[in-house]
Structures are given as structure tokens and as C-alpha cells.
DOFI-39933 format. One line per field, with one value per residue: residue number from 1; x, y, z of N, C-alpha, C in turn; residue in three letters. Coordinates in pm, whole numbers, plus 32768, in hexadecimal, padded with zeros to 4 digits. Layout:
! DOFI-39933
i c(NUM  ...)
nc1 c(X  ...)
nc2 c(Y  ...)
nc3 c(Z  ...)
cac1 c(X  ...)
cac2 c(Y  ...)
cac3 c(Z  ...)
cc1 c(X  ...)
cc2 c(Y  ...)
cc3 c(Z  ...)
aa c(ala  ...)
//
This chain:
! DOFI-39933
i c(1  2  3  4  5  6  7  8  9  10  11  12  13  14  15  16  17  18  19  20  21  22  23  24  25  26  27  28  29  30  31  32  33  34  35  36  37  38  39  40  41  42  43  44  45  46  47  48  49  50  51  52  53  54  55  56  57  58  59  60  61  62  63  64  65  66  67  68  69  70  71  72  73  74  75  76  77  78  79  80  81  82  83  84  85  86  87  88  89  90  91  92  93  94  95  96  97  98  99  100  101  102  103  104  105  106  107  108  109  110  111  112  113  114  115  116  117  118  119  120  121  122  123  124  125  126  127  128  129  130  131  132  133  134  135  136  137  138  139  140  141  142  143  144  145  146  147  148  149  150  151  152  153  154  155  156  157  158  159  160  161  162  163  164  165  166  167  168  169  170  171  172  173  174  175  176  177  178  179  180  181  182  183  184  185  186  187  188  189  190  191  192  193  194  195  196  197  198  199  200  201  202  203  204  205  206  207  208  209  210  211  212  213  214  215  216  217  218  219  220  221  222  223  224  225  226  227  228  229  230  231  232  233  234  235  236  237  238  239  240  241  242  243  244  245  246  247  248  249  250  251  252  253  254  255  256  257  258  259  260  261  262  263  264  265  266  267  268  269  270  271  272  273  274  275  276  277  278  279  280  281  282  283  284  285  286  287  288  289  290  291  292  293  294  295  296  297  298  299  300  301  302  303  304  305  306  307  308  309  310  311  312  313  314)
nc1 c(8057  804C  80D1  8151  81F3  8287  837C  83BD  84B2  847D  83B1  8426  84B9  83F1  836B  8444  843D  833B  8371  843E  83A1  82C7  8349  83AB  82BB  8231  81F2  8252  8366  8369  83EE  84D0  851F  8606  8620  86AD  86BB  8617  84E4  8490  847F  841F  833A  82E0  81EF  8176  8079  800F  7F0E  7EFC  7F78  8041  80AF  818D  81D5  82AA  8299  82C7  8276  82F8  8299  81E9  80C4  7F9A  7F99  7F1E  7E63  7EFD  7F95  80C1  821C  8280  82F0  8250  8237  81B5  80F4  80AC  7FCB  7F9E  7EC8  7ED4  7EC2  7F9C  8102  81FC  8346  83C0  8320  828D  820E  8111  80BA  8091  801E  7EC4  7E8D  7E21  7D63  7E25  7E5F  7E6E  7F34  7F6F  8049  8109  81D2  8318  83F3  8346  8250  81E9  81B8  80D6  80BA  7FE4  7FAE  7F4A  7EEB  7E6B  7E71  7F06  7F1D  7F52  7F8E  7FF2  806D  80B4  8100  80DD  7FA8  7F32  7EC7  7EFA  7E74  7EAC  7EA4  7E7A  7DDD  7D1A  7BBE  7AF7  7A4B  78F1  7862  78E4  79CF  7AB1  7BB6  7B72  7C25  7CA9  7D0D  7D70  7D84  7DDB  7D71  7D6C  7CC8  7D6F  7D24  7CAB  7B96  7B2F  7BC8  7B86  7A9B  79F8  7944  796B  7952  7A48  7B17  7BC3  7BAF  7BF8  7B33  7A54  791A  78C6  7982  79D8  7AB8  7AFD  7BE1  7C9A  7C32  7BD6  7C02  7B6B  7B79  7AD3  7A30  791F  784B  7875  7978  7ABB  7AD6  7B46  7ABD  7A55  7A53  798F  78DD  7842  7887  784E  7739  7744  7853  7894  78DA  783A  780C  788E  78F1  790F  77CD  776D  76DE  76DF  76EC  762C  7644  7758  7753  76E5  7717  77CE  773F  7645  7610  76D9  77C6  7841  78C0  785C  7902  78F2  78BC  7938  78A7  78EE  789C  7846  7813  7721  767B  755F  7541  7560  75D9  76BC  76F0  7824  78BD  7981  7A64  7B76  7BCC  7BCA  7B0C  79FD  79E4  7960  7A1D  79F3  79FB  7AF6  7C50  7D4F  7E0A  7DD7  7D7D  7C78  7BE8  7B56  7AD7  7BCF  7C48  7D10  7CDD  7D5D  7D22  7CE9  7CCE  7C2E  7CA7  7CF9  7CA1  7B9A  7AAB  7995  7919  79C4  7A7B  7BA4  7C63  7D0D  7D55  7C3D  7B8D  7ABD  79FC  7A1A  7AAB  7B9A  7BC3  7CB2  7D0B  7DE8  7EC7  7F54)
nc2 c(7F8A  80C8  8213  82F9  840C  84D3  852F  84DB  84A4  8431  8344  823E  8272  8295  8194  8105  8176  8127  8016  800D  8078  7FCB  7ED0  7F19  7F1B  7E24  7DB4  7CB2  7CBA  7C25  7C2C  7D05  7DD2  7E9A  7FE3  7FF8  8087  815A  8195  808F  7FDC  7ECD  7E3D  7D61  7D07  7C83  7C33  7B50  7A9E  7B4E  7BE0  7CC5  7D68  7E4F  7F09  7FDF  80C6  818B  8297  833D  8414  84B3  853E  858C  866D  871F  879C  87D4  8773  86D3  8681  85BC  852A  8427  8396  8268  8161  7FFE  7F45  7E1E  7D32  7BF2  7A82  79F4  79B8  79B7  7980  7973  79E0  7AF1  7C3B  7C40  7B4B  7AB5  79CD  799B  7AA4  7BFE  7CDD  7DDC  7F05  805A  8173  82B9  83C1  83F1  84C1  8547  862F  85C5  867B  8629  84F4  840B  8301  8204  8105  7FCD  7E93  7E07  7EAA  7F8D  80D0  81D9  8333  8422  8561  85E7  86D8  881B  881F  8760  860D  84B0  8369  821E  80C5  7FA2  7E77  7DC7  7D98  7E00  7CF5  7C73  7B63  7A15  79BF  7984  7A5A  7BAA  7C65  7D95  7E9A  7FD3  8103  8239  82ED  840B  84AC  8561  85FB  8730  872A  868F  86B4  8777  873A  86BF  85E4  8548  8411  83C9  83CD  8309  82AC  824B  8142  816C  81F7  823C  8233  81CA  813E  8022  7F68  7FE1  8011  800B  7ECB  7D9A  7C75  7B46  7A10  7A09  79D7  7901  7860  78DD  7A27  7B5B  7C9E  7DDC  7F31  7FF7  808D  8047  7F50  7DED  7DA4  7CDB  7CD2  7D95  7E53  7EEB  802D  8147  824E  8365  83A7  82BE  81DD  8288  8380  8456  84A3  84EB  85D3  8689  87B4  8844  8822  8917  8974  8934  8934  8845  8727  85F0  84B7  83BB  825E  8148  805D  7F14  7E56  7D2E  7CD7  7BF7  7ADC  7B0E  7C2F  7C7E  7CFD  7CBB  7D1C  7D24  7D7D  7E8E  7FA1  7FCB  80EA  81B6  82C5  8358  84B2  85F5  870A  880E  88CA  889F  88A3  8827  871B  8765  8705  8646  861C  8511  84A8  83F8  83C9  8422  84B2  84D6  85B5  85B5  8634  858E  85BE  86D2  87DF  88C4  89B9  8909  8965  89FA  8A28  89FD  8973  88D5  87DB  877B  8717  876D  8766  866F  8581  84C3  8436  83C5  82EE  832C  8247  8206)
nc3 c(8002  7F90  7F3A  7E45  7DB3  7CBC  7BC8  7A63  796F  786F  77B8  77D3  78C9  7977  796D  79E9  7AE0  7B35  7B4D  7C20  7CED  7CFF  7D41  7E3D  7ECC  7EED  7DF3  7D08  7C37  7B15  7A2B  7983  7873  781C  777A  763D  7544  7578  75ED  75E2  76B8  779F  7880  7972  7A60  7BA1  7C86  7D62  7CBC  7BFC  7AD6  7A1C  78F0  785E  7739  769A  7593  7469  7378  7273  719C  7094  7126  71C7  72D5  73E2  7336  725A  712B  7121  711E  7222  7352  73F0  7525  759E  764C  7665  7724  77CC  7868  790C  7953  79A7  79AD  78BD  7880  7792  76CB  7619  7666  75FA  75E9  76D4  77CE  779F  7752  774E  766F  75D0  7689  7647  768F  7636  75C0  768F  76E4  7715  77B8  78DF  7991  7A8A  7B36  7BD4  7CB5  7D16  7DEB  7E51  7F02  7E2F  7D42  7C59  7C10  7B2F  7AF4  7A16  79EF  78D7  783E  78C6  795A  78C0  78B6  78C4  78EF  7972  79CB  7A96  7B2E  7C2A  7C54  7D69  7DDB  7D92  7DFE  7DA2  7CC3  7BB1  7B61  7B14  7ACF  7A4E  7968  78F3  7823  777D  7667  75B8  74B5  73C7  72FD  725A  7245  7312  73FD  74C4  7519  761D  763E  7564  7499  7440  74F2  75DD  771F  787C  78DE  7835  77A4  76B4  75DE  748E  744C  7468  7462  7509  75FC  775A  780E  7895  793A  7979  79E5  79FC  794D  7893  7827  7890  7825  7777  777F  76EA  7751  7692  7589  7440  7403  740D  74DA  759A  75E1  7686  77B7  78D2  7898  793D  7946  787A  77F2  785B  7950  7A24  79CD  79DA  7ADC  7AE3  7A52  7ADB  7B9E  7CB1  7E00  7E41  7F2E  7FE8  7F5A  7F33  7E86  7E10  7E12  7D39  7D44  7C70  7BCD  7B5E  7A44  7989  783F  77C7  772A  766F  7669  7769  78AD  79B6  7AF3  7B8A  7C4B  7CD4  7C79  7D36  7E00  7D36  7CBF  7C06  7BBB  7BC6  7B64  7B64  7C39  7CA2  7CA4  7BBE  7C45  7D4F  7E9E  7F46  8085  8128  823F  82CE  81DD  80C4  7F84  7E3F  7D41  7BD6  7A8D  7972  788E  783D  78FD  78AE  7853  77CD  76ED  7657  7530  74B3  742E  74C2  75BB  766F  7781  77F8  791D  7974  7A49  7B26  7C63  7D39  7E3B  7F3B  7FB8  80F1)
cac1 c(7FFF  80B7  80B0  81CA  81E0  8310  8383  840B  84E9  8433  8354  847F  84DA  8369  835A  849A  840B  82D0  83BA  846A  8335  8278  83A2  83AF  8238  81EF  81E4  82C0  838B  838A  845C  84DC  856F  8638  8621  8726  86B8  85BF  8455  8478  848B  83A9  832A  8279  81D5  8117  8051  7FB8  7EEF  7EEB  7FF0  802A  812F  8189  822C  82C1  82A6  82BB  825B  8335  8277  8175  804D  7F55  7FA9  7EE1  7E1B  7F5B  7FD9  8149  827C  8293  8300  81E6  8249  813F  810B  8049  7FCE  7F53  7EB6  7EEA  7EB0  8013  817A  825A  83B5  83F3  82AE  8286  819E  808D  809B  8094  7FAD  7E3E  7EA4  7DAE  7D81  7E7B  7E1D  7ED6  7F3A  7FB3  807E  815D  8239  836F  83F7  82C8  8245  81D5  816B  8092  80A4  7F84  7FB3  7F0A  7EFB  7E32  7E6D  7F6A  7EE2  7FB7  7F69  8061  805B  811F  8120  8090  7F1E  7F09  7ED8  7EE8  7E5B  7EA9  7EAF  7E52  7DB6  7CB3  7B51  7AB9  79E6  7873  785E  795F  79F1  7B3E  7BDD  7B5C  7C91  7C90  7D7D  7D37  7DD7  7DA1  7D99  7D15  7CCE  7DB7  7CFB  7C61  7B13  7B06  7C20  7B4F  7A09  7A0D  78FA  7986  7973  7AD2  7B71  7BC9  7BD5  7BE0  7AA5  7A14  7898  78A8  79E5  79C5  7B37  7B08  7C61  7CEE  7BD3  7BF9  7BCB  7B49  7B73  7A94  79E9  7893  77E7  788C  79F7  7B03  7AE0  7B5B  7A5C  7A89  79F3  7980  7866  7866  78AB  77E3  7711  776C  78DD  789B  78C1  77DB  784F  7874  792A  78BB  775C  7754  7663  76EE  7704  75D9  7681  77CD  7744  76B9  7776  77D5  76C2  763C  75FD  7758  7821  7887  78AB  785F  794F  7893  78FB  7941  7886  7917  7849  7873  77B5  76F2  7628  74CF  7543  7554  764F  76CA  7750  7881  7912  799C  7AEB  7B9C  7C19  7BB5  7A81  79E2  79C6  7956  7A8C  79D6  7A2B  7B6A  7CC4  7D95  7E6E  7DB3  7D56  7C0B  7BF3  7AD9  7AFF  7C5A  7C87  7D2D  7CC5  7D9A  7CBB  7D27  7C6E  7C3D  7D1F  7D14  7C1C  7B75  7A16  7973  78EE  7A37  7AB1  7C1D  7CB3  7D65  7D0E  7BE4  7B3D  7A49  7A03  7A31  7B25  7BA8  7BF3  7D0B  7D24  7E6A  7ECB  7FD0)
cac2 c(7FFA  8139  8287  8336  847C  8505  8552  847E  84DE  8400  82BC  81D4  828A  8280  8102  80D8  81A2  80BF  7F91  801C  8094  7F46  7E73  7F3B  7F0F  7DA6  7D77  7C69  7CDD  7BA1  7C3D  7D9B  7DEC  7F21  8016  7FF1  80EF  81C4  8170  7FFB  7F9B  7E73  7E2C  7CF6  7D0E  7C1C  7C3B  7AEA  7A69  7BBC  7BF7  7D34  7D75  7ECF  7F10  8068  80D8  821B  82B4  83C1  841B  8516  8510  85ED  8681  87A0  87CA  8800  86FB  86F3  8612  85C0  84AA  840E  8319  8224  80E3  7FA5  7F07  7DA1  7CDB  7B69  7A2E  79B4  79FA  7952  79DD  7979  7A18  7B85  7C82  7C2D  7AB2  7A7A  796F  79CC  7B36  7C4E  7D37  7E4E  7F86  80B5  8202  8309  8444  83EE  8510  8561  860A  85C6  86D8  85DB  846C  83DB  8273  81DA  806C  7F74  7E04  7DCF  7F00  7FEE  8133  8247  83AD  8474  85DF  85ED  875A  885A  8828  86EE  8591  8427  8306  818E  8075  7F0B  7E51  7D64  7DD6  7DC6  7C8D  7C53  7AD6  79CD  79A2  7987  7AD2  7C26  7CAF  7DFE  7EE3  804A  8164  82B2  831F  847F  84C8  85E0  864F  87A6  8703  864D  86C4  87D7  8706  8665  855F  8501  838D  83A9  83BD  8282  82CF  81E8  810D  81CB  81CD  827A  8222  8155  810D  7FA1  7F2A  802C  8030  7FBE  7E41  7D5B  7BE3  7AEC  7994  7A0C  79B6  7872  7855  795E  7A87  7BE4  7CEB  7E64  7FA4  8042  807D  802E  7EBB  7D8E  7DB7  7C78  7CE4  7E17  7E65  7F57  80A9  8199  82CB  83C4  836E  823E  81DF  82F3  83FB  84B6  84CE  852E  8652  86E9  8805  883C  8844  89B4  8993  893A  892C  87CD  86DA  856B  8464  8349  81D5  811C  7FCB  7EC3  7DF0  7CD5  7CAF  7B75  7AB8  7B47  7CB1  7C97  7D19  7C82  7D74  7CBA  7DBC  7F22  7FC5  8006  8160  8216  82F7  83B7  852D  8675  8760  88B3  8924  8861  88B9  87AE  86FA  877E  8696  8652  85C6  84D6  8466  83ED  83B0  849A  8497  8529  85C5  85E4  8632  8520  85E1  875D  8828  8933  89CF  88A8  89A7  8A49  89E1  8A49  8910  88A3  877A  87B2  86B0  87AB  8758  85DE  8565  844C  8445  835B  82ED  8321  81E0  8223)
cac3 c(8004  7F92  7EE0  7E23  7D4D  7C91  7B40  7A21  78F5  7801  77D3  7808  794E  79BD  7984  7A42  7B64  7B57  7B6A  7C9C  7D51  7D0F  7D8E  7ECB  7F08  7EEC  7D6B  7CD5  7BB3  7AD2  79BC  7956  77FD  7819  76F3  75E8  74E2  759B  75EA  75C0  7730  77B9  7914  7999  7AF1  7BC8  7D10  7D6D  7C42  7B98  7A81  79AC  78A6  781D  76C7  766E  7510  7443  72F4  724C  7114  708B  7167  7213  7366  7404  72B6  71ED  70EF  712C  713E  72B7  739B  7454  7577  75D7  7690  7665  77A7  77C5  78E6  78E9  79C8  79D2  796E  7868  7870  7709  7681  7613  76AE  75B7  75DC  7753  77E4  77A1  7757  772F  75F7  75F5  76B0  7625  76C4  75CD  75E3  770D  76C2  7787  784E  7914  7A01  7B0E  7B3D  7C5B  7CBC  7D7F  7DE2  7EC5  7EF9  7DB1  7CD3  7C44  7BBD  7B07  7ABA  79E8  79B2  786A  7835  792B  7953  7860  78F8  7891  795F  795B  7A3D  7A95  7BBC  7C41  7C8E  7DEA  7D9D  7DC9  7DE6  7D90  7C38  7B8B  7B20  7B4A  7AAD  79F7  792B  78AA  77F2  774E  75DF  7598  742F  73BE  7282  7277  723D  738A  7467  7521  7538  7687  763C  74E2  749F  7402  755E  7629  779C  78D0  78F2  77E4  7784  762F  7574  742F  7436  74AF  7472  7567  766D  77D4  7808  7907  7921  79E2  79B9  7A2C  78ED  786E  7847  789E  77A2  7784  773F  76E9  7769  7620  7525  73B6  73F6  742F  7565  75FA  760D  76CA  7842  78ED  788A  79B1  793C  781B  77B0  7891  79AE  7A85  7980  7A05  7B60  7ACE  7A07  7B47  7BD1  7D43  7E3E  7E4B  7FC4  8033  7EEE  7F2A  7E01  7E26  7DD1  7D14  7D23  7BF5  7BCD  7AE9  7A16  7922  77DA  77C6  76BC  766A  7686  7803  78FF  7A44  7B4A  7BCC  7CC5  7CB6  7C74  7DBD  7E18  7CD0  7CB8  7BA3  7C02  7B6C  7B92  7B4C  7CA5  7CD4  7C4C  7BAE  7CAC  7DCE  7EE4  7F8D  80FD  8152  82BF  82D5  815F  806F  7EF9  7DDF  7CC6  7B5C  7A15  791C  7825  7860  792F  786B  783C  776A  767A  7617  74B5  7499  73E7  752A  7605  76D9  77B4  7848  79B6  7994  7A93  7B74  7CE4  7D61  7ECC  7F72  8020  8133)
cc1 c(8055  808B  813F  81AF  8270  8311  83D3  8440  849B  83E9  83AC  849F  845C  835B  83C7  8480  8398  830B  83EF  840C  82EB  82CD  83A9  832A  81F0  81CB  825D  82E7  83B8  83FA  845B  8541  8598  8640  86A9  872D  8652  852B  843F  8481  8409  83B0  82BF  8270  8174  80F7  7FE5  7F92  7ED6  7F73  7FD3  80B1  8123  81FE  8235  82D0  82A5  829E  8298  8314  8213  80FB  800D  7F6F  7F6A  7EAF  7E7C  7FA1  8073  819C  82A9  829D  8297  8210  81C3  815B  8087  8049  7F6B  7F38  7EB6  7ECA  7F1E  8086  81CB  82CF  83EB  8390  82BD  820D  8116  8072  80B1  8018  7F20  7E3E  7E2E  7DC8  7DD9  7E2C  7E93  7EC7  7F96  7FEF  80BB  81DB  8296  83BC  8365  82B8  8230  819C  8134  807B  8042  7F7A  7F82  7F24  7ECE  7E2F  7EE6  7F28  7F4D  7F72  7FE6  8037  80D8  815A  80B8  7FFD  7EE2  7F29  7EBA  7EDA  7E72  7EC2  7E74  7E2F  7D46  7C3F  7B30  7A3D  7960  7867  78E2  7967  7A7C  7B56  7BA5  7BCE  7C75  7D09  7D38  7D9A  7D93  7DD9  7D3C  7D2A  7D05  7D8A  7CAC  7BCF  7AE0  7B58  7BDD  7AC4  7A11  79C5  7908  7996  79FB  7B34  7B63  7C07  7BBB  7B4C  7A3D  7981  7871  7900  79AE  7A42  7B4D  7B8B  7CB6  7CA3  7C07  7BB6  7BBC  7B36  7B3A  7A5A  795D  782B  77FB  791C  7A3B  7B05  7B07  7AF4  7A8D  7A16  79F5  78F6  7893  789A  7838  77BA  7734  7805  78FB  788F  7865  782E  7829  78A5  78D1  784E  773C  76DE  7670  76F5  769E  7609  7700  77BE  7716  772C  777D  7753  76B8  7636  7686  77D2  7876  7864  78B3  78B9  7902  78E1  78E9  7929  78CB  78C3  786C  77FB  7799  7698  759C  74D5  7538  75DE  7649  7725  77A8  78D6  791C  7A31  7B18  7BEF  7C27  7B27  7A77  79BF  79BC  79C4  7A6C  7A0E  7AAD  7BE1  7D11  7E06  7E4F  7D83  7CCF  7C07  7B6A  7AF5  7B91  7CA4  7CA1  7D19  7D06  7D34  7D08  7CBA  7C8A  7CA6  7D47  7C99  7C1D  7ADC  79F7  7943  7953  7A6E  7B2F  7C8F  7D23  7D19  7CBE  7B87  7AD5  7A65  7A0B  7AB8  7B28  7BE8  7C3B  7D24  7DAE  7E79  7F4E  803F)
cc2 c(8079  81A1  82BE  83A0  849B  8534  84E7  84BE  84B2  8383  824E  81ED  8279  81EF  80D4  8107  814C  8047  7FA7  8026  800F  7EE9  7E93  7F29  7E97  7D6C  7D20  7C9A  7C58  7BB9  7CD3  7D91  7E6E  7F5C  8015  806C  815C  819A  80E4  7FA3  7F45  7E5D  7DC7  7CFA  7CAB  7C38  7BC6  7AA9  7AD2  7BDE  7C6B  7D3D  7E02  7ED1  7FA0  806D  8179  821F  8339  83CF  8484  84E5  858D  8600  8711  87E8  87E8  8782  872D  8674  8615  853A  849B  8386  82E6  819C  808C  7F57  7E7F  7D67  7C46  7B07  79E5  79FB  798A  79A2  79E4  79B7  7AAE  7BBF  7C5D  7B96  7A6D  7A2B  79BA  7A69  7B84  7C9A  7D97  7EC6  7FF1  813A  8254  838F  8456  843C  852F  85E2  861E  8627  8688  855A  8459  834E  8252  8141  8039  7EEC  7DCA  7E35  7F4F  8052  81AC  82AF  8403  84F1  85F8  8676  87A7  8863  87B9  866D  8518  83CE  827B  8145  7FF3  7EED  7DE6  7DAA  7DA8  7D6E  7C95  7BBB  7A9A  79A8  79A9  7A0B  7B4C  7C87  7D29  7E4F  7F5E  809F  81E4  82DA  839A  84AC  8558  8637  86CD  8797  86DE  867B  871A  87AC  86A5  85E5  8513  8472  8367  83A2  833C  82B3  8258  81C2  8152  819B  81F7  825B  81AE  810F  8088  7F66  7F6D  8057  7FDD  7F2B  7E0A  7CC4  7B97  7A74  798A  79E4  791C  785C  78D6  79B0  7B18  7C2D  7D85  7ECB  7FF9  8032  8062  7FA0  7E6B  7D8D  7D5C  7C83  7D6C  7E0B  7ED9  7FD2  810D  821D  832F  836C  82E5  823B  824A  8380  846D  84F6  8516  85B8  86B8  8744  87F4  8861  88E0  89DC  8998  8925  88B5  8779  8646  851B  83D9  82D3  819A  8082  7F92  7E5C  7DA4  7CB6  7C21  7B52  7AF3  7BDD  7CD9  7CB4  7CDD  7CDF  7D1D  7CFB  7E52  7F37  8007  808C  81C1  8245  8356  8433  85A1  86D0  87ED  88FE  88EF  8879  8835  8799  8726  86FF  86B1  85F0  8595  847D  8467  83D6  842C  845A  84FE  8538  85F9  85ED  85B5  853B  8665  87A0  88A4  893C  896C  88F1  89F6  89E1  8A2F  89EA  88DE  8838  87B4  8740  86E8  8795  86CF  85C1  84EA  8479  83B9  8361  82D5  82B3  81F1  81A0)
cc3 c(7FFD  7F30  7EBD  7DB8  7D3D  7C04  7AED  799A  7878  7820  780D  789F  79A6  79D7  79F1  7ACE  7B94  7B98  7BFC  7D11  7D69  7D57  7E19  7F0B  7EE6  7E6C  7D4E  7C42  7B67  7A69  799F  78E4  77FA  7790  76B4  7589  7506  7586  75BC  763D  773F  7843  792C  7A31  7B12  7C58  7D1F  7CE0  7BD7  7B54  7A2B  7971  785C  77A8  7691  75E0  74EC  73AE  72D5  71B2  710D  70C6  71A5  72A1  7384  7387  7249  71AD  70E0  713B  71D1  72EF  73FF  74A0  75A0  7606  7666  76E9  778C  784E  78B4  796D  79EE  7992  7927  7845  77E0  769C  7680  7667  7671  759B  7660  7765  77F2  77B2  7724  76AB  762A  7624  769B  7676  7674  7612  766D  76EF  773B  7759  7885  798D  7A81  7AEC  7BCF  7C4B  7D2D  7D78  7E62  7EAC  7E70  7D4D  7CD0  7BDB  7BA0  7AC7  7A91  79B3  795C  7854  7893  790B  78F7  789A  78A2  7903  792A  79CB  7A33  7B1D  7BB0  7C7D  7D13  7DC5  7DE9  7DA5  7DD0  7D01  7C1C  7B3C  7B5E  7B2D  7A46  79CF  78E3  7881  77BD  76B8  75C6  7503  7416  7348  72AC  7280  72CE  7403  74E6  753B  759E  7679  75B4  74F7  746A  7474  75A5  76B8  77FB  78ED  78B7  77BF  76F9  75C1  7509  740B  7483  74C0  74D5  75E0  76E5  77C3  7890  78EC  7991  79A1  79E2  79CC  78CE  788D  785C  7824  77D5  7741  773E  7712  76EA  75DE  74A4  73A0  741F  74BE  75C8  7620  7652  7767  7859  78EA  78FF  79AF  78DE  77E0  77E6  78FE  7A19  7A53  79B7  7A8C  7B43  7A90  7A67  7B80  7C6F  7D87  7E5D  7EE8  7FFF  7FD8  7EF1  7EAE  7E2E  7DDB  7DB5  7CF8  7CA4  7BF1  7B55  7ACA  79A2  78C7  77CF  7750  76D0  768F  7723  7833  7989  7A8E  7B9E  7C39  7CA3  7CB4  7CF2  7DA7  7D94  7CCC  7C3B  7BF4  7B9F  7BAC  7B81  7BBF  7CE6  7C71  7C33  7C07  7D3A  7E18  7F36  8008  8119  81CB  82B9  824C  8110  7FD7  7E9F  7D6A  7C4F  7AEF  79C0  78C1  7853  7884  78DF  7867  77BD  76EE  7624  75A4  748D  7453  743F  7575  766D  76FD  780A  78D8  79DB  79E4  7AE4  7BF9  7D13  7DF7  7EEB  7FD6  806C  8124)
aa c(met  ala  phe  gln  thr  gly  thr  ala  thr  asp  leu  asp  asp  leu  ile  asp  lys  ile  arg  leu  phe  ala  ser  ala  asn  gly  trp  thr  val  asn  lys  tyr  val  ala  pro  ser  ala  gly  phe  asp  ser  glu  leu  tyr  leu  gln  lys  gly  ser  leu  tyr  ala  ser  ile  asp  ala  asn  ser  thr  asn  ala  pro  gln  thr  tyr  his  ser  val  phe  gln  thr  ile  leu  gln  pro  trp  leu  tyr  leu  tyr  ala  ala  thr  gly  phe  asp  thr  gly  ala  thr  val  asp  ser  gln  pro  val  phe  ser  pro  ala  val  lys  thr  ala  trp  leu  leu  gly  pro  met  thr  ala  tyr  tyr  phe  phe  ala  asp  leu  asn  tyr  phe  his  val  val  val  glu  thr  ile  pro  gly  glu  phe  gln  his  phe  gly  trp  gly  glu  val  ser  lys  ile  gly  thr  tyr  thr  gly  gly  phe  tyr  ala  tyr  gly  thr  ile  trp  asp  gln  ser  gly  ile  phe  ile  asp  val  pro  ala  ser  phe  arg  his  thr  thr  pro  phe  asp  gly  ile  ser  asn  gln  ala  ala  asn  ala  ser  val  leu  gly  thr  asp  val  asp  thr  thr  phe  gln  trp  lys  thr  trp  ser  thr  gly  val  val  thr  ser  ser  arg  cys  ile  pro  val  gly  arg  asn  gly  ile  leu  asp  asp  leu  thr  thr  leu  gly  pro  asn  gln  phe  asn  ala  leu  thr  pro  leu  gln  pro  met  pro  ala  gly  his  gly  met  ser  gly  asp  leu  tyr  ser  ile  val  gly  his  ile  leu  asp  ile  arg  asn  val  asn  ile  gln  ala  ile  ala  pro  gly  asp  thr  gln  ser  ile  gly  gly  asp  ile  trp  tyr  val  phe  pro  thr  gln  thr  lys  asn  asp  pro  asn  ile  arg  asp  asp  leu  pro  asn  ser  gly  tyr  tyr  gly  phe  ala  tyr  lys  lys  val  pro)
//
């Protein structure tokens, strides 16, 4: 159970800091491949029956960033959850591995990173440039009932084109536990055997209904609450729990638990990086991407007042 914040020079440095922090806080480092050419490091972690592997990558080519088509280096990572570890296998061929979850634009030097780790999760928030955030992580849900799995992984991709970049509710964005993205290949994933055999499902729209989890973020089952501003009586903003559901046959869902120590939150009255105290708990609050008036259209990232709160675990 731990928390750490600091800075990282680049993506490879961030992954190395994850390795050191994880090793010092109860996670087993099954394998680490140090970078040789830049943004090609690999990290394989384990806690009990939960396995995760990280693969650093980059693209240096003409592409759109902040609405401008330009030649720019984009560091990004693929994250996989799995049910075992094979030292001779690559990150995308581990035992019963999940679909890849991508987090894009992990630019360096990074303004700040935040690690939130407990017995059954590892959550990462990165402020890549001042005011702009990326989220990724993995873990096991707090279960309802008894079943195999409950493992999840998630990431962030914010569409950089001028058409979508400043539209907070655009289906082109992929955010943690998302309820509106149609980017199924890079959505959050959840693996259980609650229907038949063990299967990985995605949080997303635009895919076959039976392969979806219950969406809880933008346009999900909590969206009406998320869009509410702070209470006008006491200015307090509720932190909303995040249920986890598995798509089943017949267009049905089964709620299998909830995501521990992350909450949806409207950040209209909260500055990025601020903390909220609830009893003896401290919660760090961040925008989904970049906080701004949701009606502003300036061709820069704008996730409006959508945000996440992460519990600091001493």
C-alpha cells in the first residue's frame, strides 16, 4: 500500500520508476527489459494471480498533435493483463493475455507522475505537460460473489484532430472505464468467467454488445451524476463509485464488483492535482485530459469537467 509522486525524464524513465516502486511495495518483477534504443523497454509484474506487462513504443512521423499535422515523436505504451507469466513469451503472448490497452502521448520530460498502489491494483496518472494528464493502470475489482478473474487494465487516448480534440464527449476519445468510445481495440478491459469460460471484455461502444463491460464514465450509467456541478448549498462535489460489469449473452450485464479507490468526479470546482479529504482518507483529483469550460472550442485538448479521484493509500 503506497503512494509516490515525482518527475520522469521520458517514458522509459517512467517505466523504470514503476519497476522500482512496484518492487518496493509487494509486486514481483518477473522480467524487465531495459531500453536499448529509446522507448522499447518492457516490464512484467505480478501480484498473486494478477499479471501485467508493459511495452514502451514510439512513433516519429507526420501525425496530428494539438490539432496540427506535424512530424513529431509520440511515445506511447501498450498494457496487457494476463493470468500467468511465461519468461520466453512476449508482452502480447502471455498466458490468457488481454487485448492491448494503449496510452498515447506520454511526452517527456514529464511535469509529474503519481503512483497509487495497493494489494490488488496499480494506478498511474501522468501530467505530461502542464495541465494535461494521461491515466493508465491495472488491478483486480472488489468482487461481488465468487468467480475466477476480475482483472482489469485501462489507458487513455485523446483524439488530437481539430474536429474532436476539444469536444469532451466525443466518441473518438478513449478514457478509463469509458462509456462512449468506439475505439474498442484500445478500450479498458475486464476478464472473468462469470458467463461461461474466462473471457476478456471491453468498455466501449461500437462493438458487439456481448463484448462490452458496463460503461461508467462519459455517457455511462453515472453520466447524469458526473455532469452535475458542486452542491449549491455547501459547494461539495460527490465522488462516484465505479461498478464493473461483464457483458453476457442475450445483451445482459452482470455486475461483478467495483473498481477500488478510483471515483468519477465533476471537477468544475476542483483544481487539477488538488486533494479532497473524506474522513481520514485523502483523494487526489485530476481531469480526464485537460480541465476547461466544456463549451470552449480552441483546438486544444478539452475534457470539460470530467475527472477522476484516486485514493492515497499510506
